[in-house]
C-alpha positions in Angstrom: 90.6 92.1 113.0 94.3 91.6 113.5 96.0 89.7 116.3 96.3 91.2 119.7 100.0 91.8 120.5 101.7 93.9 123.2 105.2 95.0 123.9 106.8 93.8 127.1 110.2 93.5 128.7 111.8 90.3 130.2 115.1 90.9 132.0 115.9 94.2 130.2 115.2 92.5 126.8 112.4 94.1 124.8 109.9 91.8 123.3 108.2 93.9 120.7 105.3 91.6 119.8 104.0 89.2 122.5 100.8 87.6 121.2 98.0 87.6 123.7 96.1 84.4 122.9 92.6 83.7 124.4 92.8 80.2 122.9 96.0 79.2 124.7 95.8 77.6 128.1 99.5 78.2 128.7 102.1 80.9 127.9 104.8 79.7 125.4 108.4 80.7 124.8 110.6 79.3 122.1 113.8 77.6 123.3 115.9 80.1 121.3 114.4 83.0 123.3 114.9 81.1 126.6 118.6 80.7 125.8 118.9 84.3 124.7 117.5 85.6 128.0 119.6 83.3 130.2 116.8 82.6 132.6 118.2 79.6 134.5 117.1 76.0 134.6 113.8 74.5 133.3 111.6 72.5 135.6 111.0 69.1 133.9 107.4 68.3 132.8 105.6 65.4 131.3 102.7 67.4 129.7 102.0 67.4 126.0 100.4 70.2 124.1 98.1 70.2 121.1 98.8 73.3 119.0 96.4 75.2 116.8 97.5 73.1 113.8 96.6 70.0 115.7 100.2 68.8 116.1 101.3 67.4 119.4 104.4 68.9 121.0 106.4 67.9 124.1 107.8 70.8 126.0 111.5 70.9 127.1 110.3 72.2 130.5 108.6 74.9 132.4 110.1 78.3 133.4 108.3 79.4 136.6 107.6 82.9 138.0 109.3 85.0 135.3 108.6 88.7 136.0 107.6 90.4 132.8 107.1 94.1 132.6 104.1 95.4 130.7 103.9 99.2 130.8 104.7 100.1 134.4 103.7 96.8 135.9 105.5 93.5 136.6 103.5 90.3 136.2 104.9 86.9 137.3 104.3 84.3 134.6 105.0 80.6 134.0 106.2 79.8 130.5 106.2 76.4 128.8 109.4 76.2 126.7 109.2 74.5 123.4 111.8 73.6 120.8 110.0 75.5 118.0 110.8 78.0 115.3 110.9 81.6 116.5 108.3 83.5 114.5 109.5 86.8 113.0 106.2 88.5 114.0 105.5 86.9 117.4 108.3 86.2 119.9 106.3 84.7 122.8 102.7 83.8 123.4 100.9 85.0 126.5 98.0 82.6 127.3 94.9 82.9 129.4 96.7 82.5 132.8 98.7 85.6 132.0 95.6 87.5 130.8 93.8 86.6 134.0 96.7 87.4 136.4 97.2 90.8 134.6 93.5 91.6 134.8 93.2 92.1 131.1 89.9 93.4 129.7 89.6 92.5 126.0 86.9 93.7 123.8 86.8 91.1 121.0 84.1 93.0 119.1 85.8 96.4 119.0 89.3 95.0 118.6 
């Protein structure tokens, strides 16, 4: 099975492949995307994140209540902003809090 990605829109900018990640406790946005979108100031944070490759990262800050459009619906989401390379295939990662807020139903067996 492949990865579960969806298109969405943030501030009239299309994000073609937002990765929906059941293993992520937060939603992530690379700093390059944050700057491109011009979304204002980051809220400072002292959290650290352990990524899938077991590396520890320290976020630049948190971007709160960003309305993202998925289909015909807007969902407010908090993003943790990291200074990380922008992946050519996945622009942002939508974690479990987004999936719960959006009421996503995911059939892992069927894909």
